[in-house]
C-alpha positions as CSV (number, residue, x, y, z in Angstrom):
1,M,0.2,-0.2,-0.1
2,D,1.4,3.7,-0.9
3,D,3.1,5.1,2.3
4,S,2.7,8.8,0.6
5,P,0.8,11.4,2.7
6,R,-2.1,11.0,0.0
7,S,-2.8,7.4,1.2
8,A,-4.3,8.4,4.6
9,P,-6.5,10.8,3.8
10,R,-8.1,8.3,0.9
11,W,-7.9,5.3,3.7
12,G,-9.6,7.8,5.9
13,K,-12.4,8.2,3.4
14,I,-13.1,4.5,3.1
15,Q,-13.3,4.3,6.9
16,D,-15.8,7.4,6.9
17,W,-17.9,5.4,4.2
18,S,-17.8,2.3,5.6
19,A,-19.1,3.4,8.8
20,R,-21.9,5.1,6.9
21,H,-22.9,2.6,4.8
22,P,-21.7,-0.8,6.9
23,Y,-24.4,-3.1,5.5
24,W,-23.0,-2.1,2.1
25,A,-19.7,-2.3,2.9
26,L,-20.1,-5.5,4.3
27,T,-21.5,-7.1,1.0
28,L,-18.9,-6.1,-0.5
29,L,-15.7,-7.2,1.5
30,T,-17.9,-10.7,1.3
31,V,-18.5,-10.7,-2.5
32,A,-15.0,-9.6,-2.7
33,A,-13.5,-12.5,-0.3
34,L,-15.8,-15.6,-2.5
35,L,-15.3,-13.8,-5.6
36,P,-11.7,-16.6,-6.2
37,F,-13.9,-19.4,-5.1
38,L,-16.8,-18.9,-7.8
39,T,-15.6,-21.7,-10.1
40,K,-14.5,-24.1,-7.8
41,P,-15.9,-27.1,-8.9
42,F,-19.2,-29.4,-7.0
43,N,-17.5,-31.7,-4.7
44,L,-18.9,-33.8,-1.3
45,D,-22.4,-33.8,-1.1
46,D,-23.1,-30.7,-3.7
47,P,-24.4,-33.0,-6.2
48,I,-27.1,-34.4,-3.5
49,F,-28.8,-30.8,-4.0
50,I,-27.6,-30.6,-7.8
51,W,-29.8,-33.4,-8.7
52,A,-32.9,-32.7,-6.6
53,A,-32.9,-28.7,-8.1
54,Q,-33.0,-31.0,-11.6
55,Q,-35.5,-33.0,-10.7
56,I,-37.9,-29.9,-9.3
57,Q,-37.1,-28.0,-12.7
58,L,-39.2,-30.9,-14.6
59,H,-40.9,-32.1,-11.6
60,P,-41.9,-29.5,-9.2
61,G,-44.2,-31.2,-6.8
62,N,-41.8,-34.5,-6.9
63,P,-38.3,-33.0,-5.7
64,Y,-37.0,-36.3,-4.5
65,G,-39.0,-38.4,-7.0
66,F,-36.1,-40.5,-8.7
67,Y,-33.4,-43.0,-8.0
68,V,-29.7,-41.8,-7.2
69,N,-26.7,-44.2,-6.6
70,W,-24.9,-42.3,-3.5
71,Y,-23.5,-45.3,-1.0
72,G,-23.0,-48.1,-3.8
73,A,-26.2,-49.1,-4.7
74,T,-29.4,-47.4,-6.1
75,E,-32.3,-46.5,-4.4
76,P,-34.5,-43.6,-4.1
77,M,-33.3,-40.0,-3.7
78,W,-36.0,-39.7,-0.6
79,A,-33.7,-42.3,0.9
80,A,-30.3,-41.2,0.0
81,T,-30.7,-37.9,1.3
82,Q,-31.2,-36.6,5.3
83,N,-32.2,-33.2,4.1
84,P,-35.8,-31.3,3.5
85,P,-36.0,-30.1,-0.1
86,L,-36.7,-25.9,0.2
87,F,-32.6,-25.6,-0.6
88,C,-33.0,-27.3,-3.8
89,Y,-36.1,-25.3,-4.8
90,Y,-34.2,-22.1,-4.0
91,L,-30.8,-24.1,-6.5
92,A,-34.0,-24.6,-9.0
93,L,-35.1,-21.2,-9.1
94,A,-31.2,-19.7,-9.9
95,A,-30.2,-22.6,-11.9
96,G,-33.0,-21.5,-14.5
97,I,-31.6,-17.9,-14.5
98,F,-27.8,-18.9,-13.9
99,G,-28.0,-22.5,-15.2
100,F,-26.6,-25.2,-13.5
101,S,-22.7,-24.5,-14.1
102,E,-20.4,-24.1,-11.0
103,I,-20.1,-19.9,-11.5
104,G,-24.0,-20.5,-11.8
105,L,-25.2,-21.8,-8.8
106,H,-21.9,-20.5,-6.6
107,T,-23.1,-17.1,-7.8
108,A,-26.8,-17.7,-6.1
109,C,-25.2,-19.3,-2.7
110,L,-23.6,-15.0,-2.2
111,L,-26.8,-14.3,-1.2
112,P,-27.5,-16.6,1.8
113,T,-23.6,-15.8,2.9
114,I,-24.4,-12.4,2.9
115,A,-28.0,-12.5,4.5
116,V,-25.7,-14.8,7.5
117,V,-23.0,-11.6,7.8
118,L,-25.4,-9.1,7.8
119,G,-27.6,-10.8,9.9
120,T,-24.6,-11.2,12.4
121,F,-23.8,-7.4,12.1
122,R,-27.4,-7.0,13.1
123,L,-27.6,-8.5,16.0
124,A,-24.6,-7.3,17.3
125,Q,-25.3,-3.9,16.9
126,K,-27.7,-4.9,20.2
127,F,-25.2,-7.0,22.3
128,C,-22.1,-5.1,21.7
129,R,-20.3,-2.1,20.6
130,W,-18.4,-3.7,18.4
131,P,-20.6,-5.0,15.8
132,M,-18.7,-4.8,12.7
133,F,-15.8,-6.7,14.2
134,A,-18.1,-9.5,15.2
135,A,-19.3,-9.5,11.2
136,L,-15.9,-9.8,10.0
137,A,-15.2,-12.5,12.7
138,T,-17.9,-14.6,11.1
139,L,-17.4,-13.9,7.8
140,F,-13.4,-14.8,8.7
141,A,-13.8,-18.3,10.7
142,P,-12.6,-20.8,8.3
143,V,-15.9,-22.8,9.1
144,F,-17.9,-20.5,7.5
145,L,-15.7,-19.5,4.7
146,I,-15.6,-23.3,4.1
147,S,-19.2,-24.0,3.9
148,S,-19.7,-20.9,2.1
149,T,-17.9,-22.6,-0.8
150,T,-20.2,-25.1,-1.5
151,V,-23.7,-25.4,-2.8
152,M,-25.1,-27.4,0.6
153,S,-27.7,-26.1,2.6
154,D,-25.8,-25.0,5.8
155,V,-25.0,-21.7,4.8
156,P,-28.8,-21.0,3.8
157,M,-29.9,-22.3,7.3
158,L,-27.6,-20.3,9.2
159,A,-28.9,-17.3,7.3
160,G,-32.5,-18.3,8.1
161,W,-31.7,-18.8,11.7
162,I,-29.7,-15.6,12.4
163,W,-32.2,-13.5,11.0
164,A,-34.8,-15.5,13.2
165,V,-32.9,-14.6,16.0
166,V,-32.8,-10.9,14.9
167,F,-36.9,-10.6,14.4
168,W,-37.2,-12.8,17.5
169,V,-34.9,-10.8,20.1
170,E,-36.4,-7.1,18.5
171,G,-40.0,-8.6,18.5
172,I,-39.6,-10.1,22.3
173,R,-38.0,-6.4,23.5
174,Q,-40.6,-4.4,21.7
175,N,-43.7,-6.7,22.0
176,N,-43.9,-6.6,18.5
177,F,-45.5,-9.1,17.0
178,R,-45.2,-8.8,13.6
179,K,-41.8,-9.7,14.2
180,L,-42.4,-12.3,16.4
181,A,-44.8,-14.0,13.2
182,L,-41.8,-13.2,11.0
183,A,-39.3,-15.1,13.5
184,G,-41.5,-18.0,13.4
185,I,-41.7,-17.8,9.7
186,L,-38.0,-17.7,9.2
187,T,-37.9,-20.4,11.7
188,A,-40.1,-22.4,9.5
189,L,-38.0,-22.2,6.5
190,T,-34.6,-22.7,8.7
191,V,-36.3,-26.0,9.7
192,L,-37.2,-27.1,5.9
193,T,-33.6,-25.7,5.0
194,K,-31.7,-28.2,7.5
195,Y,-33.7,-30.3,9.7
196,N,-30.7,-29.4,12.0
197,G,-32.4,-26.0,12.4
198,L,-35.0,-27.2,14.6
199,C,-32.4,-26.8,17.3
200,L,-33.3,-23.1,16.8
201,L,-36.6,-23.8,18.7
202,P,-35.2,-24.1,22.4
203,L,-33.1,-21.5,21.8
204,L,-35.5,-18.9,21.0
205,A,-38.4,-20.2,23.3
206,A,-35.4,-20.0,26.1
207,Y,-34.7,-16.4,25.3
208,A,-38.4,-15.2,25.4
209,W,-38.9,-16.9,29.2
210,L,-35.8,-15.6,30.4
211,E,-36.6,-12.3,28.9
212,K,-40.2,-12.0,30.0
213,K,-40.3,-14.7,32.9
214,S,-43.1,-16.4,31.9
215,V,-45.3,-17.9,28.9
216,G,-46.9,-15.7,27.0
217,R,-48.3,-14.9,23.8
218,W,-44.8,-15.7,21.8
219,S,-45.2,-19.3,22.6
220,F,-47.5,-19.6,20.1
221,Y,-45.1,-18.4,17.4
222,L,-43.1,-21.1,18.2
223,L,-46.1,-23.6,16.5
224,I,-45.3,-22.0,13.0
225,P,-41.9,-24.1,12.5
226,L,-43.9,-27.1,14.0
227,L,-47.0,-26.6,11.7
228,A,-44.7,-26.5,8.6
229,L,-42.5,-29.8,9.5
230,G,-45.8,-31.4,10.1
231,V,-47.4,-30.6,6.7
232,S,-44.1,-31.1,5.2
233,E,-44.3,-34.7,6.8
234,W,-47.4,-35.2,5.5
235,I,-46.5,-34.4,1.8
236,T,-43.3,-36.5,1.7
237,Y,-45.5,-39.7,3.3
238,Q,-47.9,-39.2,0.7
239,L,-45.3,-38.9,-2.1
240,Y,-42.7,-41.6,-0.9
241,G,-44.8,-43.4,1.8
242,Q,-42.4,-42.2,4.7
243,A,-42.4,-39.7,6.8
244,H,-38.8,-37.8,5.8
245,F,-37.8,-36.3,8.8
246,L,-39.2,-39.3,11.1
247,Y,-36.5,-41.3,7.9
248,A,-33.4,-38.9,8.8
249,N,-33.9,-39.7,12.3
250,Q,-33.7,-42.9,11.9
251,Y,-30.6,-42.8,9.7
252,S,-29.1,-41.0,12.1
253,A,-29.6,-43.3,15.0
254,A,-28.3,-46.2,12.9
255,N,-25.0,-44.5,12.0
256,Q,-24.6,-43.1,15.2
257,A,-24.0,-47.0,16.4
258,F,-22.2,-47.5,13.6
259,H,-19.8,-45.0,12.6
260,G,-20.4,-42.6,15.5
261,G,-17.5,-43.7,17.3
262,A,-17.6,-43.2,21.9
263,K,-19.5,-40.1,23.2
264,L,-16.1,-38.9,24.8
265,F,-14.2,-39.8,21.8
266,K,-16.9,-37.3,19.7
267,A,-16.7,-34.6,22.3
268,F,-12.8,-34.8,22.4
269,I,-13.0,-34.4,18.5
270,A,-15.8,-31.8,18.1
271,L,-13.5,-29.3,20.7
272,T,-10.6,-29.7,18.2
273,F,-12.8,-28.9,14.9
274,T,-14.1,-26.4,17.3
275,G,-10.9,-24.8,17.6
276,G,-10.0,-24.6,13.7
277,G,-13.2,-23.7,12.9
278,F,-13.1,-20.9,15.0
279,A,-9.2,-20.1,14.7
280,L,-9.8,-15.9,16.0
281,A,-10.7,-17.5,19.5
282,L,-7.2,-19.0,20.3
283,F,-5.4,-16.1,18.3
284,C,-7.3,-13.7,20.2
285,A,-6.3,-15.4,23.5
286,P,-3.8,-12.8,25.1
287,F,-6.7,-10.5,24.7
288,L,-9.3,-12.5,26.2
289,W,-7.9,-13.8,29.3
290,S,-5.6,-12.6,31.7
291,R,-2.5,-14.6,32.2
292,R,-3.0,-16.8,34.9
293,Q,-6.6,-17.7,33.0
294,L,-4.5,-18.6,29.8
295,L,-2.1,-20.7,31.4
296,L,-5.5,-22.8,33.5
297,L,-6.8,-22.5,30.4
298,I,-3.5,-24.6,28.7
299,F,-2.9,-26.9,31.4
300,G,-6.4,-28.2,31.5
301,T,-6.5,-28.7,27.7
302,L,-3.3,-30.6,27.9
303,L,-4.6,-32.6,31.0
304,C,-7.5,-33.2,28.8
305,V,-5.3,-34.4,25.6
306,A,-3.2,-36.3,27.3
307,L,-5.9,-38.5,29.2
308,A,-7.5,-39.1,25.5
309,F,-3.9,-39.8,24.4
310,T,-3.0,-42.3,26.9
311,A,-6.0,-44.2,26.8
312,G,-6.0,-45.3,23.3
313,M,-7.8,-42.8,21.0
314,M,-5.3,-42.2,18.2
315,P,-4.8,-46.5,18.1
316,A,-8.3,-47.2,18.5
317,Y,-9.3,-44.9,15.9
318,F,-6.6,-43.7,13.8
319,S,-4.6,-46.5,13.8
320,W,-3.1,-45.7,10.4
321,F,-1.2,-42.7,11.7
322,T,2.4,-43.7,12.8
323,G,5.7,-41.9,13.1
324,N,6.0,-38.1,12.6
325,L,2.4,-38.0,10.9
326,R,1.0,-39.1,14.1
327,L,3.2,-36.6,15.7
328,G,2.4,-33.8,13.6
329,V,-1.6,-34.9,13.8
330,E,-1.3,-34.8,17.7
331,A,0.8,-31.9,18.0
332,E,-2.1,-30.1,16.0
333,I,-5.0,-31.6,17.5
334,I,-3.7,-30.0,21.0
335,F,-3.2,-26.6,19.3
336,W,-6.6,-26.3,18.2
337,T,-8.3,-28.4,21.2
338,V,-6.4,-25.7,23.1
339,G,-8.6,-22.9,21.4
340,G,-11.9,-25.4,21.1
341,V,-11.8,-25.1,24.9
342,G,-11.6,-21.4,25.3
343,V,-14.5,-21.2,22.9
344,L,-16.5,-23.4,25.2
345,A,-15.3,-21.1,28.1
346,L,-16.0,-17.8,27.0
347,A,-20.0,-18.8,26.5
348,A,-19.8,-20.4,30.0
349,E,-17.6,-17.6,32.1
350,E,-20.4,-15.2,29.8
351,M,-23.3,-17.2,31.0
352,L,-21.9,-17.2,34.5
353,K,-20.5,-13.8,35.2
354,K,-23.3,-11.7,33.8
355,R,-26.3,-13.3,33.9
356,D,-28.6,-11.3,31.6
357,T,-30.7,-12.8,28.6
358,D,-28.1,-11.0,26.1
359,S,-25.6,-13.9,27.6
360,W,-27.8,-16.6,28.4
361,L,-28.5,-16.5,24.6
362,L,-25.1,-16.6,23.7
363,A,-24.1,-19.0,25.8
364,L,-26.6,-21.6,25.2
365,W,-26.8,-20.8,21.4
366,V,-22.8,-21.6,21.5
367,L,-22.9,-24.5,24.5
368,G,-26.2,-26.0,22.2
369,T,-24.6,-26.2,19.1
370,F,-21.7,-27.8,20.7
371,A,-23.3,-30.3,22.1
372,F,-25.6,-31.3,19.3
373,G,-22.9,-31.9,17.2
374,A,-20.8,-34.2,19.6
375,F,-23.2,-35.9,21.2
376,V,-26.5,-35.8,19.2
377,Y,-25.3,-36.0,15.6
378,W,-23.9,-39.0,14.4
379,M,-20.6,-37.4,13.3
380,V,-18.6,-34.6,13.6
381,N,-18.2,-32.4,11.3
382,G,-17.9,-28.3,10.5
383,R,-20.8,-28.1,9.1
384,T,-22.6,-29.3,12.2
385,L,-20.6,-26.8,14.6
386,L,-21.2,-23.9,11.9
387,P,-24.7,-22.7,13.5
388,M,-22.4,-21.2,16.4
389,A,-20.3,-18.8,14.3
390,P,-22.4,-15.9,14.7
391,A,-22.6,-16.2,18.4
392,V,-19.1,-17.1,18.9
393,A,-18.1,-13.7,17.1
394,I,-20.6,-11.3,18.8
395,L,-18.8,-13.3,22.3
396,L,-15.4,-12.6,21.2
397,A,-16.3,-9.0,20.7
398,R,-18.4,-8.6,23.8
399,R,-15.5,-10.0,25.9
400,L,-12.8,-7.9,23.5
401,E,-14.4,-4.6,24.3
402,Q,-14.1,-4.7,27.8
403,N,-12.1,-2.0,29.3
404,R,-11.0,-0.9,25.5
405,E,-12.9,2.0,23.5
406,S,-11.4,0.4,20.0
407,L,-9.3,-2.3,18.7
408,S,-5.8,-2.4,19.4
409,A,-2.9,-3.4,16.8
410,G,-2.8,-6.9,18.3
411,I,-6.4,-7.5,17.7
412,K,-6.4,-6.4,14.6
413,I,-3.6,-8.3,13.3
414,S,-5.4,-11.5,15.1
415,L,-8.4,-10.6,12.5
416,V,-6.0,-10.5,9.5
417,A,-4.3,-14.1,10.7
418,S,-7.9,-15.9,10.9
419,A,-9.2,-14.2,7.6
420,A,-5.5,-15.0,6.2
421,L,-6.0,-18.6,7.6
422,S,-9.6,-18.8,6.2
423,L,-8.5,-17.9,2.9
424,L,-6.2,-20.4,2.6
425,V,-8.2,-23.4,4.0
426,A,-10.9,-22.4,1.3
427,Q,-8.5,-22.5,-1.3
428,A,-7.2,-25.9,-0.3
429,D,-10.7,-27.1,-0.8
430,F,-11.1,-25.5,-4.1
431,Q,-7.9,-27.6,-4.9
432,L,-9.6,-30.8,-3.5
433,A,-12.8,-30.0,-5.8
434,T,-10.6,-29.1,-8.7
435,A,-8.2,-32.5,-8.4
436,D,-11.3,-34.6,-8.3
437,R,-13.2,-33.2,-11.2
438,K,-9.7,-33.3,-13.3
439,G,-9.4,-36.8,-12.5
440,A,-12.7,-37.6,-14.0
441,E,-12.0,-35.0,-16.8
442,E,-8.5,-37.2,-17.6
443,I,-9.6,-40.7,-17.1
444,C,-12.7,-40.4,-18.9
445,A,-10.8,-38.8,-22.0
446,K,-8.3,-41.2,-21.8
447,Y,-10.7,-44.1,-22.3
448,A,-13.5,-42.3,-24.3
449,A,-12.9,-44.6,-27.5
450,H,-12.8,-48.0,-25.5
451,P,-15.2,-50.7,-26.6
452,G,-16.2,-51.7,-23.4
453,K,-18.5,-49.5,-21.1
454,I,-16.5,-47.5,-18.0
455,W,-17.6,-47.6,-14.5
456,F,-16.7,-46.3,-11.3
457,E,-16.7,-46.4,-7.8
458,G,-16.5,-43.3,-5.5
459,H,-18.8,-40.8,-5.0
460,W,-19.1,-37.0,-3.8
461,G,-17.9,-34.3,-6.8
462,F,-16.1,-37.1,-8.4
463,Q,-19.0,-39.0,-8.8
464,Y,-21.0,-35.9,-10.2
465,Y,-18.2,-35.5,-13.0
466,M,-18.0,-38.6,-13.9
467,Q,-21.5,-39.1,-14.5
468,S,-21.5,-36.3,-16.6
469,L,-19.2,-37.3,-18.6
470,G,-20.9,-40.7,-19.2
471,A,-19.8,-43.3,-16.6
472,W,-21.6,-45.5,-15.1
473,P,-21.6,-46.0,-10.8
474,V,-21.1,-49.4,-9.9
475,D,-24.0,-50.8,-8.1
476,I,-22.8,-53.6,-5.2
477,Y,-26.3,-55.5,-6.1
478,N,-27.1,-55.0,-9.6
479,S,-24.5,-54.1,-11.7
480,Q,-22.9,-56.3,-14.7
481,L,-19.2,-55.9,-15.4
482,H,-18.2,-57.8,-18.4
483,P,-14.9,-58.8,-19.5
484,G,-13.3,-55.4,-21.3
485,D,-15.2,-52.9,-19.5
486,I,-12.9,-50.4,-17.5
487,L,-13.3,-49.8,-14.1
488,V,-12.2,-46.5,-12.4
489,L,-11.1,-46.3,-8.5
490,G,-11.3,-42.7,-6.8
491,F,-9.5,-43.8,-3.9
492,S,-9.9,-40.9,-1.4
493,N,-14.0,-40.9,-2.0
494,A,-16.8,-43.2,-0.4
495,S,-18.0,-46.7,-1.1
496,V,-14.7,-47.8,-3.0
497,W,-13.8,-51.9,-2.8
498,P,-10.5,-52.6,-5.1
499,P,-11.1,-55.6,-7.3
500,T,-9.3,-59.2,-7.2
501,T,-6.6,-59.6,-9.2
502,E,-8.3,-62.0,-10.7
503,Q,-11.5,-59.8,-11.6
504,A,-9.4,-57.0,-13.1
505,A,-5.8,-56.1,-13.8
506,M,-4.7,-51.8,-13.2
507,L,-3.8,-50.6,-16.4
508,E,-3.0,-47.0,-15.0
509,L,-2.6,-44.9,-11.4
510,F,-3.7,-41.4,-11.8
511,I,-2.0,-38.7,-9.5
512,E,-3.7,-35.7,-9.1
513,P,-2.2,-32.8,-6.4
514,A,-4.9,-31.4,-4.3
515,G,-2.5,-28.6,-2.0
516,A,0.9,-28.9,-1.2
517,W,0.8,-28.3,2.6
518,L,-2.4,-27.7,3.2
519,T,-6.3,-30.3,2.9
520,T,-9.6,-29.7,4.4
521,F,-10.5,-33.6,3.9
522,N,-7.6,-36.5,3.4
523,H,-8.0,-39.6,5.1
524,D,-4.1,-40.2,4.9
525,A,-3.3,-36.6,6.3
526,G,-5.8,-37.0,9.1
527,A,-7.9,-34.0,7.8
528,G,-11.9,-34.6,7.9
529,F,-13.4,-31.5,7.9
530,Y,-16.5,-33.1,6.4
531,S,-16.3,-36.2,8.8
532,Q,-14.8,-37.5,11.6
533,N,-14.0,-40.8,9.8
534,F,-11.6,-39.1,7.8
535,G,-9.5,-37.7,10.4
536,P,-9.6,-36.2,13.8
537,L,-8.7,-32.2,12.5
538,P,-10.5,-29.8,10.5
539,F,-8.0,-29.5,8.5
540,F,-4.0,-30.1,8.0
541,V,-0.7,-28.8,7.8
542,G,1.6,-30.5,6.4
543,V,3.2,-32.7,3.6
544,I,0.0,-33.7,1.8
545,P,-0.7,-36.7,-0.2
546,P,-2.3,-36.1,-3.7
547,E,-5.3,-37.7,-5.0
548,K,-5.3,-40.9,-6.7
549,F,-7.4,-43.0,-9.6
550,A,-6.9,-46.5,-10.9
551,A,-8.3,-47.8,-13.8
552,Y,-8.5,-51.3,-14.6
553,I,-9.7,-53.4,-17.4
554,C,-12.2,-56.0,-16.2
555,R,-11.1,-59.9,-16.9
556,Q,-13.9,-61.7,-16.0
557,P,-17.6,-61.3,-14.1
558,A,-17.7,-61.3,-10.7
559,E,-19.7,-60.8,-8.0
560,Q,-19.4,-57.1,-6.5
561,P,-19.0,-56.8,-2.8
562,H,-21.5,-56.5,-0.3
């Protein structure tokens, strides 16, 4: 930046304009932060939402009335997804304008991202003196920025969530029943965007009861989302013979037992994910806590980590980590777990010391989201902890502004560091998605002229591009692979079963780099932002193994694995 005297007045004008027009300033900054990711390839669960949106364009009244192979076998779409279809309707509408291209759908998803940032600012205006800081802390939380580069329903759910809280708080304080009704409608939309939005109901009820000290007319507005969910359940039962929310709960319960792991293990992983997902809480720790408190925080965290490691957590759940890799993973676990403990301590201290309704709202918001992600949901991932982002940001602002009139240089540097980290991990996620798309394109181009059929195992974004290029997903119960057919495996994806040497011979191994030193999702590196089953870290800093794909030629018809 130009350090000449002319640059200071120019910067001062920008600051003055931002202060006069904070909503426009935050909107422009949010768009600028996400602009580099508008061409990001579709990845992870993006295809599920895109396919439903394509179905909606053809059959608006039957969003899940088709079949999909998402877990290795063909099944009805309503059984493959555990999300309600409202966001898919939004994507269908957006695709009617922008098309189903990556840049078109990512552009459409800017709107809910902006809504979250602006909603955080408006709520923070009521709770602290630094609402701009709180909004920026939300935008530049790694968990939020990564999630904002997807076309999944998590950020749209949070957009409804934060504005429901805004209008609920205003409605309760002002006895404004129109705002309470609007909050009820927004809560209903939140629930129909993602079922996790039901966690908003007890939060709103607790705030109203603490503020009013009684159950009043406000309680009737919380019936709106329950009525909306009931209507949705009736519709899905009529369409598919199964109430979808109940089915999603059955799925979650089954996978909790199969994949979830021990409760204490999940809670420990959730602490690590919280620390990494909200890195600013750790970066600002010297300004949040006294020296004695900081030492106690670090000592308590190290004690918990030591107990977890000596109890055999790493060998039991992550047995593939050995040698230097294990040491690196454990070091990063310790580092981010300190931050996670700090976030929970911040919420608990706010609730116990201030004891006002605003403090209770923020603390219950953070602690409730953590408890849901650690103990209720069937696996730990960044997306499940995402809803606490605005509350963590506002708690940070409330704590930092104590005994301070303005942001210190250290706090500003911490915010810049969090922004830099968030952009880097979002870029790493972009590279991961790009590797899967490039792998699919390279393999399909090479074997396009092959006389046999091209099959593949592996799902998520890799599946989306393989299918769009004409390849067929293997159905483990029904597919018949014949001699001469090509079988492609995406080793870093889900539902992959390598063939025996009698069934197929490897033709070629394809290597696609997915980042040199940072990744969000890699089994071998221990990064499991989208699922704890891939690793105990939200992202990993170190040497990153490349994405690998293998092409086989089938030798004989063979039974598929069951």
